[in-house]
N, C-alpha and C positions, 0 to 999 in steps of 0.2 A: 292652623296650629301655631301657637305662639310659645316661645321659650323665654321666660323672664327670670333674670338673675336675682340674687339676694340683695336686700336693701335698696331695691329699685322702686321708684315712685312714678306711677303713671296717673296723672290727674284724672279724676272722674269726669272732667269736662273735655278730655282728649277724645278723639274719634278714631279708634283703631279698628279697621275692618278686618274681616277674615277672608283669606284668599279662596276663590273657587277653583283655582288651578294647582293648589298645593304649595304655593310659595309660603315662606315662613317669615315671621318677625322674630329675630333672635336678639335679645337684649341682655347685656352683661350686668355685672354687679354695680350697685351704686349709681345707676343711671336715673336722671330726672327727665321725664317727658311732661312738659307743662300743659296747662289748659289751652284748649283751642288748637292743639296740634292735630293734623289730619294725616293718618297713615292709610294710603289707598293702594290696593293691589290691582293694578291695571297696566296694560301696554306691554306685557311680557310675563315671563314666569320666574323672574329673579327674586331672590330673597332680600330682605332688609336686615342687615346686621349692625348693631350698635354696640361698641366696645364699652368697657368698664369706665365708670365715673364720667360719662359724657352727659351733656345737658342740651336738650332740645327745647328752645324757648317758645313762647306763645305765638300762634299764628303760622307756624311752619307747616309745610305740606311735603310729605315724602311719598312719591309714587314708586312702586316696586319696579316696573318696567324691566330693564335688563339687569337689575341688581344694584344695591347700594351696600357698600362696606364702609362703615364709620369706625375709626380706631378708638383707642382709649384716650380719655381726658380731652375730648373735643367739645368745644363750646360753640353752639350755633345760636345766634341772636334771633330776635323776633322777625317773623314774616319772611322767612327764607323759603324758597321752593327748590326741592331736590328732585330732578326729573330725568332719570336715565332712559328716556324714550323720546322718539320724534315721530310725529304723524307723517304719513306719506301724502304727497300732493302732486305727483308728477303728471297724472292723467287728468287733463282739464275736462274730459268728458264724463268724469265720475265725481261725485261729491267727495270732499276730503274725508268725511267720516266713513265712507264706504271703502276707502283705500287702505284702511288700517294703519299699520306702523312700518317705519323704515327698519332695515336690519340694524342690529346692535353695533354701537361703537365701543362696546366693552363695559358698559355700565359706569358706575361712579365709585371711585375709591377716595376716601378721605382718611389719611394716615393719622397717627397719634399727635397729640398736643397741637391741635389746629384751632384757631379762632376765626369764625366766619361772622362778619358784621351783619347788621340788620338789612333786610330787603335784598339779599343776594339771590341769584338764580344759578344753580349748579346743574349743568346739562350732561347728557350722555357722552362718555368719553373723557370726562374730567378726571384728573388725578391730582389731588391736592396733597403734596408730600409733607412729611413730618415737619412740624414747627411753623407752618405757614400762618400768616395773618392776612385775611381778606377784608379789605375796606368795605364799608357799607355801600350797598347798591351795585356791586360788581356782578358781571355775568362771567361765569367760568365754564369753558368748554374744551380745555386743553390740559396738558401736564404742566404743573408748576414746580419750581425748584424748592428743595428743602429750605426751611427757615427764611423764605422770602416774605416780604411785606408787599402786598399787591393792592393797587388802587385803580380807579377809572374804568372807562369803557371806551375803546377796548382796554381790557385789563393790561396793566404793565407793572413790571417789577420796580418798586420805589427804592428798596434797599434790602440788605440781608440783615437778619437779626444776629446780634453778636453774643 
C-alpha cells in the first residue's frame, strides 16, 4: 500500500515495488521521485517515509529494510543508495544469502533541509540531522551533527553551516 501526497510527481520510469510484508511507502506533498529511482521492499518490515517537498534524483535505490524516514525539503542527488539493512555473514559454513539479515541498527533517519550529494551510500543506523550537507561519494553509517558539511571516506566534518 502506498500513500501519496498532493502535487507529488513519481516518474513513470521509476520502479516502485509493493511490499509483500505490509510495509508502506508514505510520500508527502510536493515530492518529486525522478526516473530510474528504485524503491525495493526487502530486508525487513520497515516503512519508507518521504517528507514534503523532497526530491529523489535519478538512479537512487531505497531499500525498506529497517525503515527510512526522510524529512521535508530534502535533496538527494543522483545514484545514491539508502540501505537500512545488513546481510548476516558470521557463519562460514552457510552461504551468505542463507543467513538472511543482521538485527536492525535503527533504520535510517534523514531530517529536514538536508542535501545528499551524488553517489552517496547511507547505511542502517545513520541519522543525518537537520541542515546537513553530505559531499558526493560519502558513506554514512553514524549520527551526524546539525548543519554540518561532511566530506570524504571515512566521512568527516568539514565545517558547520552558518
